[in-house]
GUMAR-932005 format. One line per 3 residues: number of its first residue (from 1); their letters; for each residue x, y, z negated of N, C-alpha, C, O. Coordinates in steps of 0.1 Angstrom, whole numbers, plus 5000, padded with zeros to 4 digits. Layout:
BEGIN
NUM = A = X:Y:Z:X:Y:Z:X:Y:Z:X:Y:Z  ...
***
This chain:
BEGIN
1 = XXX = 2078:9027:1830:2086:9015:1828:2091:9014:1814:2097:9023:1809  2087:9003:1807:2091:9001:1793:2104:8993:1793:2106:8983:1801  2114:8997:1785:2126:8989:1783:2127:8985:1769:2127:8993:1760
4 = XXX = 2130:8972:1767:2132:8966:1754:2145:8958:1754:2151:8956:1764  2149:8953:1742:2162:8946:1741:2161:8932:1736:2172:8926:1734  2149:8927:1733:2148:8914:1728:2136:8907:1733:2125:8913:1735
7 = XXX = 2137:8894:1737:2126:8886:1743:2113:8887:1736:2103:8889:1742  2112:8885:1722:2099:8886:1715:2092:8899:1717:2080:8900:1716  2100:8910:1719:2094:8923:1721:2085:8923:1733:2075:8931:1733
10 = XXX = 2088:8916:1743:2080:8916:1756:2066:8910:1753:2056:8916:1757  2065:8899:1745:2052:8893:1742:2044:8903:1734:2032:8904:1737  2049:8909:1724:2042:8918:1716:2037:8930:1723:2025:8934:1722
13 = XXX = 2046:8936:1731:2042:8948:1739:2031:8945:1749:2022:8952:1752  2033:8933:1756:2023:8929:1766:2009:8927:1759:1999:8931:1766  2008:8922:1747:1995:8920:1741:1989:8934:1738:1976:8935:1738
16 = XXX = 1997:8944:1735:1991:8957:1733:1985:8964:1745:1976:8972:1744  1989:8959:1757:1983:8965:1769:1968:8962:1770:1960:8970:1775  1964:8951:1764:1949:8947:1764:1941:8957:1756:1929:8958:1757
19 = XXX = 1948:8964:1746:1941:8973:1737:1942:8987:1743:1934:8996:1739  1952:8990:1751:1953:9003:1756:1959:9002:1771:1971:9001:1772  1951:9004:1780:1955:9002:1794:1965:9013:1799:1973:9011:1808
22 = XXX = 1965:9024:1792:1975:9035:1795:1989:9031:1793:1998:9037:1798  1991:9020:1784:2004:9015:1782:2009:9006:1792:2021:9004:1794  2000:9000:1800:2003:8989:1809:2013:8993:1820:2010:9002:1828
25 = XXX = 2024:8987:1821:2034:8990:1831:2045:8979:1831:2044:8970:1822  2054:8980:1839:2065:8970:1840:2073:8971:1827:2076:8981:1822  2077:8959:1822:2086:8957:1811:2099:8952:1815:2100:8941:1822
28 = XXX = 2110:8958:1812:2124:8953:1816:2131:8950:1803:2132:8959:1794  2137:8938:1802:2145:8935:1790:2160:8936:1794:2165:8930:1803  2167:8943:1785:2182:8943:1786:2186:8931:1777:2184:8931:1765
31 = XXX = 2192:8921:1783:2194:8908:1777:2206:8906:1769:2206:8898:1759  2217:8912:1772:2230:8910:1765:2228:8916:1751:2221:8926:1749  2236:8911:1742:2236:8916:1728:2249:8924:1726:2259:8919:1723
34 = XXX = 2247:8938:1728:2259:8946:1728:2263:8950:1713:2273:8957:1711  2257:8943:1703:2261:8945:1690:2273:8936:1686:2279:8937:1676  2276:8927:1696:2288:8918:1694:2296:8918:1707:2290:8920:1718
37 = XXX = 2308:8914:1706:2317:8913:1718:2324:8925:1722:2322:8936:1717  2334:8923:1731:2342:8935:1735:2335:8944:1744:2326:8940:1752  2338:8957:1743:2332:8968:1750:2342:8976:1758:2338:8986:1765
40 = XXX = 2354:8973:1757:2364:8981:1764:2362:8981:1779:2360:8971:1785  2362:8993:1785:2359:8995:1799:2346:8988:1804:2346:8981:1814  2336:8989:1796:2324:8981:1798:2317:8983:1811:2309:8975:1816
43 = XXX = 2319:8995:1817:2313:8998:1830:2321:8995:1842:2317:8997:1854  2334:8990:1840:2342:8986:1851:2341:8971:1854:2337:8963:1845  2345:8967:1866:2345:8953:1869:2354:8945:1860:2350:8934:1856
46 = XXX = 2365:8950:1856:2374:8943:1847:2368:8942:1833:2369:8931:1827  2362:8952:1828:2355:8952:1815:2344:8942:1815:2342:8935:1805  2336:8943:1825:2324:8934:1826:2329:8919:1826:2323:8911:1820
49 = XXX = 2339:8916:1834:2344:8902:1835:2351:8898:1821:2349:8887:1817  2358:8907:1815:2364:8904:1802:2353:8901:1792:2354:8891:1784  2342:8908:1792:2330:8905:1783:2324:8891:1786:2321:8883:1777
52 = XXX = 2323:8888:1799:2318:8875:1803:2327:8864:1798:2322:8854:1793  2340:8866:1800:2349:8856:1795:2348:8854:1780:2349:8842:1775  2346:8864:1773:2345:8863:1758:2333:8855:1755:2333:8846:1746
55 = XXX = 2321:8858:1762:2309:8850:1759:2311:8835:1763:2306:8826:1757  2319:8833:1774:2322:8819:1778:2329:8811:1766:2326:8800:1763  2338:8818:1760:2346:8812:1749:2337:8810:1737:2337:8799:1731
58 = XXX = 2328:8820:1734:2319:8818:1723:2309:8807:1725:2306:8799:1715  2304:8805:1737:2294:8795:1740:2299:8781:1743:2292:8772:1745  2313:8780:1745:2319:8768:1750:2315:8756:1741:2316:8756:1729
61 = XXX = 2310:8745:1748:2307:8733:1742:2295:8734:1732:2293:8725:1724  2288:8745:1732:2277:8747:1723:2264:8745:1729:2263:8739:1740  2253:8749:1723:2239:8747:1728:2237:8755:1741:2228:8751:1749
64 = XXX = 2244:8766:1743:2242:8774:1756:2255:8773:1764:2258:8783:1771  2262:8762:1764:2274:8761:1772:2271:8763:1787:2261:8757:1792  2279:8772:1793:2277:8774:1807:2266:8785:1810:2264:8788:1822
67 = XXX = 2260:8790:1800:2249:8800:1802:2253:8812:1809:2245:8818:1816  2265:8817:1806:2270:8829:1812:2270:8829:1827:2267:8839:1833  2272:8817:1833:2273:8816:1848:2260:8812:1854:2260:8809:1866
70 = XXX = 2249:8812:1847:2236:8809:1853:2230:8822:1860:2221:8821:1868  2235:8834:1856:2230:8846:1862:2218:8851:1855:2212:8862:1859  2213:8844:1845:2201:8849:1837:2204:8862:1830:2195:8870:1830
73 = XXX = 2216:8864:1825:2219:8876:1818:2227:8885:1828:2239:8882:1830  2220:8894:1834:2227:8903:1844:2222:8917:1843:2214:8922:1851  2226:8923:1832:2221:8937:1829:2226:8947:1839:2219:8957:1841
76 = XXX = 2237:8945:1845:2242:8954:1855:2233:8955:1867:2232:8965:1873  2228:8943:1870:2218:8943:1881:2205:8950:1877:2199:8957:1885  2201:8948:1865:2189:8954:1860:2190:8970:1860:2181:8977:1864
79 = XXX = 2202:8975:1856:2203:8989:1855:2203:8995:1869:2198:9006:1871  2209:8988:1879:2208:8993:1893:2194:8993:1898:2190:9002:1905  2186:8983:1894:2172:8983:1898:2164:8994:1892:2155:9000:1898
82 = XXX = 2167:8997:1879:2160:9008:1872:2163:9021:1879:2155:9029:1881  2176:9023:1882:2181:9036:1888:2175:9037:1902:2171:9048:1907  2174:9026:1909:2168:9026:1923:2153:9030:1922:2149:9038:1931
85 = XXX = 2146:9025:1912:2132:9028:1911:2130:9043:1908:2121:9049:1913  2139:9048:1899:2138:9062:1895:2141:9071:1907:2135:9082:1908  2151:9067:1915:2155:9075:1926:2144:9075:1937:2142:9085:1944
88 = XXX = 2137:9064:1939:2128:9063:1950:2114:9068:1946:2106:9071:1955  2111:9070:1933:2098:9075:1929:2100:9086:1919:2104:9084:1907  2098:9099:1923:2101:9110:1914:2091:9111:1902:2094:9118:1893
91 = XXX = 2080:9103:1903:2070:9103:1892:2073:9093:1881:2068:9093:1871  2082:9084:1885:2086:9073:1876:2093:9078:1863:2102:9086:1864  2089:9072:1852:2095:9076:1839:2099:9063:1832:2094:9052:1835
94 = XXX = 2108:9064:1822:2113:9053:1815:2110:9055:1800:2113:9066:1794  2105:9045:1793:2103:9045:1779:2112:9035:1773:2111:9023:1776  2122:9039:1765:2131:9030:1758:2126:9028:1744:2126:9037:1736
97 = XXX = 2123:9016:1740:2118:9012:1727:2130:9008:1719:2136:8998:1722  2132:9015:1708:2144:9012:1699:2139:9010:1685:2135:9020:1678  2140:8998:1680:2137:8995:1666:2150:8997:1658:2161:8996:1664
100 = XXX = 2149:8998:1645:2161:9001:1636:2169:8988:1634:2170:8984:1622  2175:8983:1644:2185:8972:1643:2196:8974:1652:2195:8981:1662  2207:8967:1649:2220:8970:1656:2219:8965:1671:2225:8971:1679
103 = XXX = 2211:8955:1673:2209:8950:1687:2203:8961:1696:2208:8964:1707  2192:8966:1691:2184:8976:1699:2193:8989:1701:2193:8995:1711  2199:8994:1690:2206:9006:1690:2219:9005:1699:2222:9014:1707
106 = XXX = 2226:8994:1698:2237:8992:1707:2233:8991:1722:2239:8997:1731  2221:8984:1724:2216:8984:1738:2212:8997:1743:2214:9001:1755  2206:9005:1734:2202:9019:1737:2214:9027:1742:2213:9034:1753
109 = XXX = 2225:9027:1735:2237:9034:1739:2242:9029:1752:2245:9038:1761  2243:9016:1754:2248:9011:1767:2239:9016:1778:2244:9019:1789  2226:9016:1776:2217:9019:1787:2217:9034:1790:2219:9038:1801
112 = XXX = 2214:9042:1780:2212:9056:1783:2224:9063:1788:2223:9074:1795  2236:9058:1785:2248:9064:1790:2249:9064:1805:2258:9070:1811  2241:9055:1811:2241:9053:1825:2229:9061:1832:2228:9060:1845
115 = XXX = 2221:9068:1825:2209:9074:1830:2209:9089:1830:2198:9095:1831  2221:9095:1828:2221:9110:1826:2216:9117:1838:2210:9128:1836  2217:9112:1850:2212:9119:1862:2197:9120:1862:2191:9128:1870
118 = XXX = 2190:9113:1853:2175:9113:1853:2170:9120:1840:2159:9118:1836  2178:9129:1835:2174:9137:1823:2160:9144:1826:2158:9149:1837  2152:9143:1816:2138:9149:1818:2128:9138:1821:2116:9141:1822
121 = XXX = 2133:9126:1824:2123:9115:1827:2126:9103:1819:2119:9093:1820  2135:9104:1809:2138:9092:1801:2133:9095:1786:2138:9105:1780  2125:9087:1781:2119:9089:1768:2124:9078:1759:2128:9067:1763
124 = XXX = 2125:9081:1746:2128:9072:1735:2117:9071:1726:2110:9081:1722  2114:9059:1721:2104:9056:1710:2112:9050:1699:2114:9037:1699  2117:9058:1690:2125:9053:1679:2116:9050:1667:2108:9058:1663
127 = XXX = 2118:9038:1662:2109:9033:1651:2116:9035:1637:2112:9029:1627  2128:9042:1637:2136:9043:1625:2128:9049:1613:2123:9060:1615  2127:9042:1602:2120:9047:1590:2106:9051:1592:2101:9060:1585
130 = XXX = 2099:9044:1601:2085:9047:1604:2076:9036:1598:2079:9024:1601  2066:9039:1590:2057:9029:1584:2046:9025:1594:2041:9032:1602  2043:9012:1593:2032:9006:1601:2023:8997:1592:2027:8995:1580
133 = XXX = 2012:8993:1596:2003:8985:1589:2004:8970:1594:2002:8968:1606  2007:8961:1585:2008:8947:1590:1994:8940:1590:1984:8947:1587  1994:8927:1593:1981:8920:1595:1973:8919:1582:1961:8917:1582
136 = XXX = 1980:8921:1570:1973:8920:1557:1969:8933:1552:1964:8935:1541  1971:8944:1561:1967:8957:1557:1977:8964:1548:1974:8975:1543  1989:8959:1547:2000:8965:1539:2009:8974:1547:2011:8971:1559
139 = XXX = 2014:8984:1541:2024:8993:1548:2038:8985:1548:2042:8980:1538  2044:8986:1560:2058:8980:1560:2066:8988:1570:2061:8995:1578  2079:8986:1570:2088:8992:1579:2095:8982:1588:2104:8975:1583
142 = XXX = 2091:8981:1600:2096:8970:1609:2111:8972:1612:2115:8984:1614  2118:8961:1613:2132:8961:1618:2132:8958:1632:2142:8962:1639  2123:8950:1637:2122:8946:1651:2109:8950:1657:2098:8950:1650
145 = XXX = 2108:8953:1669:2096:8957:1676:2086:8946:1676:2074:8949:1674  2090:8934:1676:2081:8922:1677:2073:8921:1664:2063:8913:1663  2077:8927:1653:2071:8926:1640:2058:8934:1639:2050:8932:1631
148 = XXX = 2056:8944:1649:2045:8953:1648:2033:8946:1655:2033:8942:1666  2021:8946:1648:2009:8941:1654:2005:8949:1666:2007:8961:1667  2000:8942:1676:1997:8949:1689:1988:8961:1687:1991:8971:1694
151 = XXX = 1979:8961:1678:1970:8973:1676:1978:8985:1672:1974:8996:1674  1989:8983:1665:1997:8994:1660:2005:9001:1671:2010:9012:1669  2006:8995:1682:2012:9002:1694:2005:9014:1698:2010:9023:1705
154 = XXX = 1992:9014:1695:1984:9026:1699:1989:9038:1691:1989:9049:1696  1994:9036:1679:2001:9046:1671:2015:9049:1676:2020:9060:1677  2022:9037:1679:2036:9038:1683:2038:9046:1695:2048:9053:1697
157 = XXX = 2028:9046:1705:2031:9053:1718:2031:9068:1716:2037:9075:1724  2025:9073:1705:2026:9087:1702:2040:9092:1698:2042:9104:1698  2049:9082:1696:2062:9086:1692:2071:9089:1704:2082:9094:1702
160 = XXX = 2067:9086:1715:2075:9088:1727:2079:9103:1729:2071:9112:1728  2092:9105:1730:2097:9119:1732:2108:9118:1742:2116:9108:1743  2110:9129:1749:2121:9130:1759:2134:9130:1752:2136:9136:1742
163 = XXX = 2144:9122:1758:2158:9123:1753:2163:9136:1758:2162:9139:1770  2168:9144:1749:2172:9158:1752:2185:9159:1760:2193:9149:1760  2187:9170:1768:2200:9171:1775:2212:9170:1765:2222:9165:1769
166 = XXX = 2211:9176:1753:2222:9175:1743:2225:9161:1739:2236:9157:1737  2214:9153:1738:2216:9138:1734:2223:9131:1746:2231:9122:1743  2220:9135:1758:2227:9129:1769:2242:9133:1770:2249:9127:1778
169 = XXX = 2246:9143:1762:2260:9147:1761:2266:9140:1749:2277:9134:1751  2259:9141:1738:2265:9136:1725:2266:9120:1724:2276:9115:1721  2254:9114:1728:2253:9099:1726:2263:9091:1735:2270:9082:1730
172 = XXX = 2265:9095:1748:2275:9088:1756:2289:9090:1750:2297:9081:1752  2292:9102:1745:2305:9104:1739:2307:9095:1727:2318:9089:1725  2297:9093:1719:2297:9085:1707:2299:9070:1712:2307:9063:1706
175 = XXX = 2292:9066:1722:2293:9053:1727:2307:9050:1733:2313:9039:1732  2313:9060:1739:2326:9059:1745:2336:9057:1734:2346:9049:1735  2335:9064:1722:2344:9061:1711:2342:9047:1706:2352:9040:1703
178 = XXX = 2330:9043:1705:2327:9029:1700:2334:9019:1709:2340:9009:1705  2332:9021:1722:2338:9011:1732:2354:9011:1731:2360:9001:1732  2359:9023:1729:2374:9024:1729:2380:9019:1717:2392:9016:1716
181 = XXX = 2372:9017:1706:2378:9011:1694:2381:8996:1696:2389:8991:1689  2374:8990:1705:2376:8977:1709:2375:8967:1698:2383:8958:1696  2365:8969:1689:2361:8959:1679:2351:8949:1684:2346:8950:1695
184 = XXX = 2348:8939:1676:2339:8928:1681:2325:8929:1675:2315:8925:1682  2323:8934:1663:2310:8934:1656:2306:8948:1653:2314:8956:1648  2293:8951:1656:2287:8964:1652:2276:8962:1642:2267:8953:1644
187 = XXX = 2275:8971:1632:2265:8970:1622:2258:8984:1621:2265:8994:1622  2245:8984:1620:2238:8996:1620:2238:9002:1605:2234:8995:1596  2243:9014:1604:2244:9020:1591:2232:9029:1588:2230:9034:1577
190 = XXX = 2223:9032:1598:2212:9040:1597:2211:9049:1609:2220:9053:1615  2198:9052:1613:2195:9060:1624:2202:9054:1637:2199:9043:1640  2211:9062:1643:2219:9057:1654:2234:9055:1651:2242:9054:1660
193 = XXX = 2237:9054:1638:2251:9053:1634:2255:9038:1633:2249:9030:1626  2265:9034:1641:2271:9021:1641:2285:9021:1635:2293:9029:1639  2287:9011:1626:2301:9009:1621:2306:8996:1629:2298:8988:1633
196 = XXX = 2319:8995:1630:2325:8984:1637:2334:8976:1629:2341:8981:1619  2335:8963:1632:2342:8954:1624:2349:8943:1633:2346:8942:1645  2358:8935:1627:2365:8924:1634:2355:8912:1636:2345:8912:1630
199 = XXX = 2360:8903:1644:2351:8892:1647:2348:8883:1635:2338:8875:1636  2356:8883:1625:2353:8875:1613:2344:8881:1603:2343:8877:1591  2337:8892:1606:2329:8900:1597:2319:8891:1590:2317:8893:1578
202 = XXX = 2312:8883:1597:2301:8875:1591:2306:8862:1583:2299:8856:1577  2319:8859:1584:2324:8847:1579:2322:8845:1564:2317:8835:1559  2325:8856:1556:2323:8855:1542:2308:8853:1538:2305:8847:1528
205 = XXX = 2299:8859:1546:2285:8857:1543:2281:8843:1547:2272:8837:1540  2286:8838:1558:2283:8825:1562:2287:8814:1552:2280:8804:1550  2299:8816:1546:2304:8807:1537:2296:8805:1524:2296:8795:1517
208 = XXX = 2287:8816:1521:2279:8815:1510:2268:8804:1511:2263:8800:1501  2265:8800:1523:2255:8790:1526:2260:8776:1528:2253:8767:1531  2273:8775:1527:2280:8762:1528:2282:8756:1514:2289:8763:1506
211 = XXX = 2277:8745:1511:2278:8739:1498:2287:8727:1497:2295:8724:1507  2287:8721:1486:2296:8709:1484:2290:8696:1490:2296:8686:1491  2277:8698:1495:2271:8686:1501:2271:8688:1516:2271:8700:1521
214 = XXX = 2271:8677:1524:2270:8678:1538:2257:8684:1543:2246:8680:1538  2257:8694:1552:2245:8700:1558:2248:8701:1573:2259:8704:1577  2237:8699:1580:2238:8702:1595:2241:8717:1597:2237:8725:1589
217 = XXX = 2250:8719:1607:2253:8733:1610:2241:8741:1613:2240:8753:1610  2231:8735:1619:2218:8742:1622:2211:8747:1610:2205:8757:1610  2212:8739:1599:2205:8743:1587:2213:8754:1580:2206:8764:1575
220 = XXX = 2226:8754:1580:2234:8765:1574:2231:8778:1582:2229:8788:1576  2231:8777:1595:2228:8789:1603:2214:8794:1600:2212:8806:1599  2204:8785:1599:2190:8790:1597:2189:8796:1583:2182:8806:1582
223 = XXX = 2195:8791:1573:2195:8797:1560:2201:8811:1560:2196:8820:1554  2212:8812:1567:2219:8825:1569:2209:8835:1575:2208:8846:1570  2203:8831:1586:2194:8840:1593:2182:8844:1585:2177:8855:1586
226 = XXX = 2177:8835:1576:2165:8838:1568:2169:8846:1556:2160:8854:1551  2181:8846:1551:2184:8852:1538:2194:8863:1538:2194:8871:1529  2203:8863:1547:2214:8872:1547:2210:8886:1551:2201:8888:1559
229 = XXX = 2216:8896:1544:2213:8910:1547:2218:8914:1561:2211:8920:1569  2230:8909:1565:2235:8912:1578:2235:8899:1586:2240:8889:1583  2227:8899:1597:2226:8888:1606:2230:8891:1620:2233:8902:1624
232 = XXX = 2231:8880:1628:2235:8881:1642:2229:8869:1649:2222:8862:1643  2232:8868:1662:2227:8857:1669:2232:8843:1665:2243:8842:1660  2224:8833:1666:2227:8819:1662:2239:8814:1669:2247:8806:1663
235 = XXX = 2241:8817:1682:2252:8812:1689:2266:8818:1685:2276:8812:1685  2265:8831:1681:2277:8837:1675:2281:8830:1662:2292:8828:1659  2271:8827:1654:2273:8821:1641:2278:8806:1643:2287:8802:1635
238 = XXX = 2273:8800:1653:2278:8786:1656:2293:8787:1659:2301:8779:1655  2297:8797:1667:2311:8799:1671:2319:8802:1658:2330:8796:1657  2314:8810:1649:2322:8813:1637:2323:8801:1628:2334:8799:1622
241 = XXX = 2313:8792:1628:2315:8779:1620:2326:8771:1626:2334:8766:1619  2326:8770:1639:2337:8763:1646:2351:8769:1643:2360:8761:1641  2351:8782:1642:2364:8789:1639:2368:8786:1625:2380:8783:1622
244 = XXX = 2359:8785:1616:2362:8782:1602:2367:8768:1601:2376:8765:1593  2361:8759:1609:2366:8745:1609:2380:8744:1614:2389:8737:1609  2382:8751:1626:2396:8751:1632:2406:8756:1623:2418:8753:1624
247 = XXX = 2402:8766:1614:2412:8772:1605:2413:8764:1592:2420:8768:1582  2406:8752:1592:2406:8743:1580:2401:8750:1567:2405:8746:1556  2391:8759:1569:2385:8765:1557:2373:8757:1552:2369:8759:1541
250 = XXX = 2367:8749:1561:2356:8740:1556:2358:8727:1563:2365:8725:1572  2351:8717:1557:2352:8703:1562:2340:8701:1572:2330:8708:1571  2342:8692:1582:2332:8689:1591:2332:8675:1595:2343:8668:1595
253 = XXX = 2321:8669:1599:2320:8656:1604:2310:8656:1616:2300:8663:1616  2312:8647:1626:2304:8646:1637:2310:8653:1649:2322:8657:1648  2303:8654:1660:2308:8660:1672:2306:8675:1672:2295:8680:1672
256 = XXX = 2317:8682:1671:2316:8697:1669:2313:8704:1682:2322:8710:1688  2301:8703:1686:2296:8710:1698:2283:8717:1695:2284:8729:1690  2272:8711:1697:2259:8717:1695:2256:8718:1680:2262:8709:1672
259 = XXX = 2248:8727:1675:2246:8729:1661:2240:8718:1653:2241:8717:1641  2233:8709:1660:2227:8697:1654:2236:8685:1655:2232:8674:1650  2247:8686:1661:2256:8675:1663:2266:8672:1652:2272:8662:1651
262 = XXX = 2267:8682:1643:2278:8681:1632:2273:8687:1619:2264:8695:1619  2280:8682:1609:2277:8687:1595:2289:8694:1589:2300:8691:1593  2287:8702:1579:2298:8710:1573:2295:8709:1558:2284:8708:1553
265 = XXX = 2306:8711:1551:2306:8713:1536:2319:8720:1532:2328:8721:1539  2319:8724:1519:2330:8731:1514:2342:8721:1514:2340:8709:1514  2354:8726:1514:2366:8718:1514:2366:8709:1501:2364:8714:1490
268 = XXX = 2369:8697:1503:2371:8688:1491:2383:8692:1483:2393:8696:1488  2381:8692:1470:2392:8695:1461:2403:8685:1462:2401:8673:1462  2415:8690:1464:2427:8681:1464:2430:8676:1450:2430:8684:1440
271 = XXX = 2432:8663:1449:2435:8657:1436:2448:8650:1436:2452:8644:1446  2455:8651:1425:2469:8645:1424:2467:8631:1419:2461:8629:1408  2471:8621:1426:2471:8607:1421:2480:8606:1409:2481:8595:1403
***
């Protein structure tokens, strides 16, 4: 069973199956982005509901308004299905694909902390600092699994190694510390090290792409995603733009809901008549 943390990873991994049938198996996507949002008591009903409510607030009146309650993102159901499959089939194994980005690493921590009873059957394929060959024949270091050409998965599968018993002790403890800090934003500092920050962490970077001219919110967000060193999901950025507007830090015009509905620009300079 392959486990990935981003939708594009499924397409890339599926294409690799045509090149190596030994890879072909079920792919499960952990859909929530655990690099953002509250994690306090994340495995309790109260913590799960608190996180859902946070996402409702973030997505309110935006492009994915109401998405939380569609049931599409239900990782707790997925983890129960994974554990049930492992319990019912002693030969079943899990491969967790982890690229060097905060989304995958945060998802890895959330996931593996719940699989301790299956030690000896859970593998990790960590792509941290590993070179691959792109379609032009050049060496590169992928940040996301989806960046790897399907043929390169033949090499990637050799990276699979068992998560050790000591890792099943140390990593959940580290994850517990992260959860108890109760911060909102997580940034990957290297390997599996995550630093934590407040919800406004991206604001100063986002402001760099807001000019004195009116721009669609969607354009500002796209520029940020294409150029900024530290990025996150577009819906989180849309929420941060709305927060900057509500705090009167930037000007806006239009209906402040979906990212194509309104425009933003720097605050007009106040002039004395």
